[in-house]
C-alpha positions in Angstrom: 6.8 -41.8 -26.5 9.6 -43.8 -28.2 12.5 -45.3 -26.2 15.0 -43.0 -28.0 12.9 -40.0 -27.2 12.7 -41.0 -23.5 16.4 -41.5 -23.3 17.0 -38.0 -24.8 14.7 -36.5 -22.2 16.2 -38.4 -19.3 19.6 -37.0 -20.3 18.4 -33.4 -19.9 20.3 -31.6 -17.2 18.6 -30.4 -14.0 18.2 -26.6 -13.8 20.1 -25.1 -10.9 20.4 -21.3 -11.3 21.7 -18.9 -8.7 20.1 -15.5 -8.2 21.1 -13.3 -11.1 20.0 -15.5 -14.1 20.5 -18.9 -15.8 23.6 -20.9 -15.7 26.4 -21.1 -18.3 25.0 -21.4 -21.8 26.4 -23.9 -24.2 26.3 -22.9 -27.8 23.0 -21.3 -28.6 21.0 -23.2 -31.2 19.0 -22.0 -34.2 15.6 -23.6 -34.2 13.8 -25.3 -37.1 10.1 -25.8 -37.0 8.8 -29.2 -38.2 6.3 -29.1 -41.1 2.8 -30.5 -40.8 2.7 -33.8 -42.6 0.0 -33.6 -45.3 -0.5 -37.3 -44.9 -3.2 -37.8 -42.2 -1.5 -40.9 -40.7 1.7 -39.0 -40.2 0.3 -35.8 -38.8 1.5 -34.9 -35.2 -1.1 -34.5 -32.6 -0.2 -30.9 -32.1 0.6 -29.6 -35.5 3.0 -26.7 -35.3 3.4 -24.0 -37.9 5.7 -21.1 -38.7 9.3 -20.6 -39.6 12.5 -21.3 -37.9 13.8 -18.9 -35.3 17.2 -18.7 -33.5 17.2 -19.3 -29.7 19.1 -16.9 -27.5 21.8 -17.5 -24.9 20.6 -18.0 -21.3 22.6 -15.0 -20.3 20.6 -13.0 -22.7 17.1 -14.4 -22.5 14.8 -13.7 -25.4 12.6 -10.6 -25.1 10.2 -11.4 -27.9 7.3 -13.9 -27.8 8.5 -17.5 -28.5 6.7 -19.2 -31.4 4.2 -21.9 -30.5 6.2 -24.3 -32.6 8.9 -26.9 -31.9 12.5 -25.6 -31.8 15.5 -27.4 -33.2 19.1 -27.2 -32.0 21.5 -26.4 -34.8 23.3 -23.2 -33.9 26.3 -23.1 -36.2 26.0 -20.3 -38.8 28.1 -22.3 -41.2 25.7 -25.1 -40.9 22.3 -23.4 -41.6 19.0 -24.9 -40.5 17.8 -27.8 -42.6 14.7 -25.7 -43.5 17.0 -23.4 -45.5 19.7 -25.7 -46.9 22.9 -24.6 -48.7 22.8 -24.4 -52.5 23.3 -27.7 -54.2 26.9 -28.1 -55.4 27.2 -28.5 -59.1 27.3 -32.1 -60.1 30.3 -33.4 -62.0 29.0 -33.9 -65.7 31.8 -36.4 -66.4 30.6 -38.8 -63.6 26.9 -38.4 -64.2 26.5 -38.3 -68.0 22.9 -38.3 -69.2 21.8 -41.4 -70.9 20.2 -39.7 -73.8 22.8 -36.9 -74.0 20.2 -34.1 -73.7 20.0 -33.3 -70.0 20.2 -34.7 -66.5 18.3 -33.9 -63.3 19.4 -30.7 -61.5 18.9 -30.3 -57.7 17.7 -27.2 -56.0 17.1 -26.9 -52.2 17.5 -30.0 -50.1 16.7 -30.2 -46.4 14.2 -31.0 -43.7 10.6 -30.2 -44.3 10.3 -26.7 -42.8 7.5 -27.8 -40.4 8.5 -31.4 -39.6 12.0 -32.6 -39.4 10.9 -36.1 -39.8 10.6 -35.6 -43.6 13.3 -34.7 -46.2 12.4 -32.5 -49.1 14.3 -32.3 -52.4 13.7 -29.7 -55.2 14.7 -31.2 -58.5 14.1 -30.4 -62.2 15.0 -32.0 -65.5 14.2 -31.9 -69.2 11.8 -34.8 -68.6 9.6 -36.0 -65.8 11.4 -37.1 -62.7 10.6 -40.8 -62.0 12.7 -41.5 -58.8 14.3 -39.6 -56.0 16.4 -41.3 -53.3 18.6 -40.1 -50.5 21.3 -41.5 -48.2 21.6 -40.0 -44.7 24.9 -40.6 -42.8 25.3 -40.0 -39.1 27.8 -37.2 -38.4 28.6 -38.4 -34.8 29.5 -41.8 -33.3 32.3 -44.3 -33.5 30.7 -46.2 -36.5 28.4 -43.7 -38.3 25.5 -45.5 -40.0 24.2 -44.7 -43.5 20.4 -45.1 -44.1 18.9 -45.1 -47.6 15.6 -43.3 -47.9 13.3 -43.9 -50.9 9.6 -43.6 -51.8 9.7 -39.8 -52.3 6.5 -38.3 -53.6 5.8 -35.1 -55.4 4.3 -32.5 -53.1 4.4 -29.4 -55.2 5.3 -28.3 -58.7 5.4 -30.6 -61.7 7.2 -33.9 -62.3 9.6 -32.0 -64.5 10.2 -29.2 -61.9 8.9 -29.8 -58.4 9.5 -30.6 -54.8 9.6 -34.2 -53.6 9.2 -35.3 -50.0 10.3 -38.5 -48.4 8.2 -40.8 -46.2 8.7 -40.2 -42.4 12.3 -41.3 -41.7 11.4 -43.6 -38.9 14.2 -45.9 -40.0 16.9 -43.5 -38.8 18.9 -45.2 -35.9 18.9 -42.2 -33.6 18.3 -38.5 -33.2 21.1 -36.2 -34.3 22.7 -34.6 -37.4 23.0 -36.4 -40.7 24.9 -35.6 -43.9 22.6 -35.9 -46.9 23.4 -37.3 -50.4 20.6 -37.4 -53.0 20.0 -39.1 -56.4 17.3 -38.6 -59.0 16.4 -40.2 -62.3 14.1 -38.9 -65.1 12.0 -40.6 -67.7 14.7 -40.3 -70.3 16.9 -42.5 -68.1 19.2 -39.7 -67.1 20.3 -39.6 -63.4 22.2 -37.4 -61.2 23.8 -38.0 -57.7 25.2 -35.4 -55.3 27.0 -36.1 -52.1 27.0 -33.9 -49.0 24.5 -31.5 -50.4 23.4 -30.4 -46.9 23.0 -31.6 -43.3 19.8 -32.1 -41.4 19.2 -32.2 -37.6 16.5 -34.7 -36.5 15.7 -33.9 -32.9 12.6 -34.0 -30.7 11.0 -30.5 -30.9 9.1 -28.7 -28.1 5.5 -27.6 -28.8 3.9 -24.9 -26.7 0.2 -24.2 -26.1 -2.0 -22.0 -23.9 0.9 -19.8 -22.9 0.1 -16.7 -20.8 2.0 -14.3 -18.5 -0.1 -11.9 -16.4 -0.7 -9.2 -15.4 0.6 -6.6 -17.7 1.4 -4.2 -14.9 2.8 -4.8 -11.4 1.7 -2.4 -8.7 0.9 -2.1 -5.0 -2.3 -4.1 -5.4 -1.0 -6.6 -8.0 2.3 -8.0 -6.7 2.1 -11.5 -8.1 3.0 -12.7 -11.6 1.4 -15.9 -13.0 2.8 -18.1 -15.7 0.6 -20.7 -17.4 1.0 -23.0 -20.4 1.5 -26.5 -21.6 4.7 -28.0 -23.2 4.8 -31.2 -25.4 7.6 -32.9 -27.3 7.1 -33.7 -31.0 9.1 -36.8 -32.1 10.1 -36.4 -35.8 10.9 -40.1 -36.1 7.4 -41.3 -35.1 5.3 -38.2 -35.6 3.9 -38.5 -32.1 3.5 -35.6 -29.6 3.8 -36.4 -25.9 3.5 -34.2 -22.8 6.8 -32.9 -21.4 6.2 -34.2 -17.9 8.3 -33.4 -14.8 10.6 -31.0 -16.7 12.5 -28.5 -14.5 11.6 -24.9 -15.6 13.6 -21.8 -14.9 11.6 -18.6 -14.3 13.6 -15.5 -14.4 12.2 -12.2 -13.1 14.4 -9.1 -13.1 17.6 -11.2 -12.8 16.3 -13.3 -10.0 15.7 -17.0 -10.8 13.0 -19.3 -9.5 12.3 -22.9 -10.3 9.2 -25.0 -11.1 8.4 -28.2 -12.9 5.8 -29.3 -15.5 2.9 -31.5 -14.4 2.2 -35.0 -15.8 0.3 -33.5 -18.8 3.1 -31.0 -19.5 1.3 -28.1 -18.1 2.7 -25.5 -15.7 1.0 -22.9 -13.5 3.5 -20.7 -11.6 2.5 -17.9 -9.2 5.2 -15.8 -7.5 5.7 -12.4 -5.9 8.9 -11.2 -7.6 11.6 -9.5 -5.5 12.2 -6.2 -7.1 15.0 -3.7 -6.6 13.9 -0.5 -4.9 15.7 1.8 -7.3 12.8 3.1 -9.3 12.2 0.2 -11.7 9.7 1.0 -14.3 9.6 -2.4 -16.0 11.0 -5.9 -15.4 11.7 -8.7 -18.0 10.3 -12.1 -17.2 10.8 -15.4 -19.0 10.3 -19.1 -18.7 12.8 -21.6 -20.2 14.3 -25.0 -19.8 17.2 -27.1 -21.0 17.0 -30.2 -23.2 19.7 -32.7 -23.8 21.2 -33.4 -27.2 22.5 -36.8 -28.4 26.1 -35.3 -28.7 26.1 -34.6 -25.0 25.4 -30.9 -25.2 22.2 -29.2 -24.0 20.0 -26.8 -25.7 18.4 -23.8 -24.0 14.7 -23.6 -25.0 12.8 -20.4 -24.3 9.1 -21.0 -23.5 7.6 -17.6 -23.0 8.8 -14.1 -22.2 7.4 -10.7 -21.5 8.2 -7.2 -20.2 5.9 -6.3 -17.3 5.5 -2.7 -16.4 6.0 -1.5 -12.8 3.9 1.3 -11.4 5.0 2.9 -8.1 2.2 4.6 -6.1 2.7 7.7 -4.0 2.7 7.2 -0.3 2.3 9.4 2.8 2.6 9.2 6.6 0.0 11.0 8.7 1.0 11.2 12.3 -1.6 11.4 15.1 0.4 14.3 16.6 3.1 16.3 14.9 4.6 17.3 18.3 4.8 15.7 21.7 5.7 17.0 25.1 7.0 14.4 27.6 8.8 14.4 30.9 12.3 13.2 31.1 12.2 9.6 32.1 9.3 8.9 29.6 10.1 7.2 26.3 9.0 9.1 23.1 6.4 7.4 20.9 4.9 8.3 17.6 1.7 6.8 16.1 -0.1 7.3 12.8 -1.1 5.7 9.6 0.8 5.1 6.3 -1.3 5.3 3.1 -0.8 5.0 -0.7 -2.6 6.8 -3.6 -4.4 4.4 -5.9 -7.1 5.3 -8.5 -7.3 8.7 -7.0 -8.0 7.4 -3.5 -5.7 7.3 -0.4 -5.8 3.8 1.0 -4.2 2.2 4.1 -0.9 0.5 3.3 -0.4 -2.9 5.0 2.9 -4.3 6.0 5.0 -1.2 5.4 8.3 -1.0 7.4 8.5 2.3 9.3 11.6 3.8 11.1 12.0 6.6 13.6 15.7 7.1 14.2 17.9 4.1 14.0 16.5 2.1 16.9 12.7 2.5 16.6 11.1 0.3 14.0 7.6 -1.0 13.3 5.4 -2.4 10.6 2.0 -1.1 9.6 -1.0 -3.3 10.3 -3.9 -4.1 8.0 -5.4 -0.7 8.7 -2.1 1.0 7.9 -1.6 2.1 11.5 1.7 1.9 13.3 3.2 2.9 16.7 6.9 3.5 17.2 8.6 3.9 20.6 12.2 5.2 20.8 13.9 2.8 23.3 16.3 5.4 24.9 15.6 8.4 27.0 16.1 11.8 25.5 17.9 14.5 27.4 16.9 17.5 25.4 14.5 18.8 22.8 14.7 17.6 19.2 13.0 16.5 16.0 12.5 12.9 14.9 11.9 11.9 11.2 9.3 9.2 10.9 9.8 7.5 7.5 9.2 4.5 5.4 12.2 2.2 5.6 15.0 2.8 3.2 16.5 -0.6 3.8 16.7 -2.5 0.4 15.3 -5.6 2.0 12.5 -3.9 3.9 11.4 -1.1 1.7 8.2 -1.5 -0.4 9.2 -1.3 -4.1 5.7 -0.3 -5.1 5.5 2.8 -3.0 7.5 6.0 -3.1 9.4 6.9 0.1 7.6 9.2 2.5 8.3 10.8 5.8 6.9 13.1 8.5 8.5 15.2 11.2 7.8 14.7 15.0 8.9 17.6 17.2 9.8 16.4 20.7 9.8 18.8 23.7 11.4 17.3 26.7 10.4 18.6 30.2 13.7 18.0 32.0 14.0 16.5 35.4 15.3 18.8 38.2 17.9 17.2 40.4 18.6 18.8 43.8 21.4 17.5 46.1 21.1 18.2 49.8 24.7 17.2 50.1 25.9 18.5 53.4 23.8 19.9 56.3 23.8 20.2 60.1 22.1 22.1 63.0 24.6 23.8 65.3 24.1 24.6 69.0 22.6 28.0 68.0 19.8 26.3 66.0 21.3 27.4 62.7 20.8 25.0 59.8 23.7 24.8 57.5 22.9 23.5 53.9 25.3 22.9 51.1 24.6 21.3 47.7 23.7 21.9 44.1 20.8 22.0 41.6 21.1 20.6 38.0 18.8 19.1 35.4 18.7 15.9 33.3 19.9 17.9 30.2 23.1 18.8 32.1 22.1 22.4 32.4 21.2 24.6 35.4 17.5 25.5 35.3 16.9 29.2 34.6 14.6 29.4 37.7 17.2 28.8 40.4 14.8 29.5 43.4 14.8 26.8 46.0 12.4 26.5 49.0 13.4 25.0 52.3 10.7 22.8 53.7 10.3 21.1 57.1 8.2 18.1 58.3 7.9 16.5 61.7 7.9 12.9 60.4 9.4 13.4 57.0 6.3 12.1 55.2 3.5 14.6 55.6 2.9 18.2 56.6 5.7 19.7 54.7 5.9 23.5 55.2 8.0 26.0 53.4 10.3 28.0 55.8 11.6 30.4 53.1 13.5 30.4 49.8 16.9 31.3 48.4 18.5 31.4 44.9 21.4 29.3 43.9 24.6 30.6 42.3 24.7 30.7 38.5 26.4 27.3 38.5 23.5 25.9 40.5 25.5 25.5 43.8 24.6 26.8 47.2 26.3 27.0 50.6 24.4 28.9 53.4 23.1 29.0 56.9 19.7 29.8 58.2 18.0 29.9 61.6 15.3 27.3 62.3 12.9 27.8 65.1 12.4 24.2 65.7 15.7 22.3 65.5 14.1 18.9 65.5 12.6 17.2 62.4 13.2 16.7 58.7 14.3 19.1 56.1 14.3 19.1 52.3 14.6 21.5 49.3 12.0 22.0 46.6 12.0 23.6 43.2 8.7 24.7 41.6 10.0 24.0 38.1 9.0 25.7 34.9 7.6 25.0 31.4 10.8 23.1 30.5 11.7 21.7 33.9 9.8 19.4 36.2 9.3 20.3 39.9 12.1 18.7 41.9 12.7 17.7 45.5 16.0 17.0 47.3 16.7 14.1 49.6 15.5 14.8 53.2 17.7 15.2 56.3 16.8 14.7 60.0 18.2 16.7 62.9 17.2 17.2 66.5 20.6 17.3 68.3 24.0 18.8 68.1 26.3 17.0 65.6 29.1 15.0 67.1 31.7 12.7 65.6 34.6 10.3 66.4 37.7 11.3 64.6 40.9 9.4 64.0 39.5 6.0 65.2 42.0 3.1 65.0 42.2 -0.5 66.1 45.6 -2.1 66.1 48.1 -3.4 65.6 47.3 -4.9 62.3 47.7 -7.8 62.1 47.8 -9.0 65.6 48.5 -12.4 67.2 45.7 -14.2 68.8 45.6 -13.6 72.5 47.5 -10.4 72.2 46.0 -7.0 72.8 44.0 -4.9 70.4 44.2 -1.2 71.3 41.4 1.1 70.1 41.9 4.9 70.1 40.0 8.0 68.8 38.8 11.4 69.6 35.2 12.4 70.3 34.2 15.8 69.0 31.2 17.9 68.7 30.2 20.5 66.1 30.7 24.0 67.4 29.6 26.5 64.8 31.4 25.4 61.7 34.2 23.8 63.6 34.7 20.4 65.3 35.9 20.7 68.9 36.7 18.2 71.7 33.8 16.6 73.4 35.3 15.4 76.7 34.1 13.4 79.6 31.7 11.5 77.4 31.4 7.7 77.3 32.4 5.9 74.0 31.3 2.2 73.4 33.5 -0.2 71.6 31.6 -2.7 69.3 33.0 -5.7 67.5 31.6 -7.7 64.5 33.3 -11.0 63.9 34.2 -11.9 60.4 31.3 -13.5 58.5 28.7 -12.4 61.1 26.0 -9.7 60.8 25.5 -8.9 64.4 27.6 -6.6 66.6 28.8 -7.3 70.1 29.5 -4.6 72.6 33.0 -5.4 74.2 33.1 -2.5 76.6 33.2 1.3 76.9 35.7 4.0 77.8 35.3 7.6 79.0 37.0 10.3 76.9 39.4 12.7 78.6 38.9 16.4 78.6 40.4 16.5 75.1 37.9 14.0 73.9 40.7 11.3 73.5 40.0 7.8 74.5 41.9 4.5 74.6 40.5 1.0 75.2 42.3 -2.4 75.1 40.9 -5.8 74.4 42.2 -9.3 73.9 42.4 -10.4 70.2 40.3 -13.5 69.6 39.3 -13.5 66.0 39.3 -11.5 62.8 36.7 -8.8 62.6 35.7 -5.2 62.4 36.0 -2.7 65.3 33.9 0.5 65.7 33.5 3.3 68.3 30.0 4.6 69.0 28.9 7.7 71.0 25.3 7.4 72.2 24.2 11.0 72.6 22.0 12.5 75.3 20.4 15.9 75.5 20.7 17.9 72.3 23.6 16.0 70.8 23.7 13.7 67.9 24.9 10.1 68.0 28.3 9.5 66.5 29.8 6.4 64.8 33.5 6.1 64.0 35.3 4.7 61.0 35.0 0.9 60.8 38.5 -0.7 61.2 39.1 -4.3 60.3 41.8 -6.3 62.2 43.4 -9.5 61.0 44.1 -11.9 64.0 46.7 -14.6 63.3 
């Protein structure tokens, strides 16, 4: 490769496209294909053929198949490609008078050889044989444009009197770029004609493409990758050499998304990618490969390498659940399992890696066998129906499969909640029970029958003593005689098809209920060394009322601040009204409590805990 060609390639900008397509396009350029040099010594190693074609803007990549020929960079409509030059302006007869007075050479088309910009062709005719054709090429850019004279034109078609003449390869040109062309011709009669600015030619390295291929023709669920292959060389019109375009950044555009790659040392490229497709029912996607090449004037030319429209086929999909309905107890999470499949060549096949949703919070991905399991992370309080479906998220959905769904019916067996809220056994062996029954769905079970059960140790041997029905709102408040007023009691619901069996908390009774009401330790705060007075009233349950329980001993206990153990400070006997008063010396902060230790058929009682601050 020549030094000038290398410099031109090094000046090519690096591709850096964001998603959505190539970057800003400079002026698009019309391409001119170099002509194969008939002289063997000047023939390029990869002789291109064909006619010029205009390149398209990067923002509108070509949809047709690029020609396997080099492409020039001369975009201006007013400055047509050199392969199709403007008509020769009419020479001034007064300044170019024929020597014999009968006729002078007349120029036809002047421009670059259509298949090789390294040659200049001139069509000229006269009344006698043309004996000499020359041309002057003047640079159109630069601070001091150079003019190069080209001679040695040879007849390549037609006759000496009316034919097309071609220059030797113009290797003497100082650089690549655009040149203004002036031509002169002389015939055998001695007549001559000169014409200035007959056309412009663009002498640039031209890309040559070989072995291009884009496959497959169709993208589908089993063919998700696109491969791009080919080889790119650069033809140098000044030397006639063709060299690999090595390390050139390529832009691959698939459906508005851009990917990058580079050519290998031999100019070849092999690109394999799985395109990111939109989910919105695409039936085809345009794909293309292109690059930028620097021009001597500082601009860059967009060069399309290959393009194609690939069809997209979307296969039907389906979800087959292992169970279309499930029945679970409240407190158990709902799960759905099954397989997702797609229809291909008339056969349903397992779909791997498909995102599946059930509700907003349950998500899974199918395995190699298409199977999946979804578990809803929250507890359901009532019956309902879940939709199990392939994900509709634009980043997760499979663009090669249609959306599919299946319905899962969920039947929740609700938990029965029974509160044995208040209860006692009076001196007549009547058990008073008060509470409510509800369910996990917030409703009252339709079967409101509750059984009263008793056990000696609260663990085994539970026996039903009888049953009652709650009020319509699930509450109950009633008394019942118990033959053995010592033991443990609980309530039980047998449940139903939609409600689980339920048990209440258990309670223990074997004595008459007592209590210490109005307990107080004071004053609060109290000075250290002063007196703390404790007062209260000992009562026992009589029927449904609390009455004085006099002549009974009450113990006063103290728990120092920060301690876990209790210390008995003393005791006091209640008067006939159950009232008691006990005085102690304040020593430190702590909690005071009164305790009645029952005897006979009475129940122990513990007062309110009263904290006293000692200062």
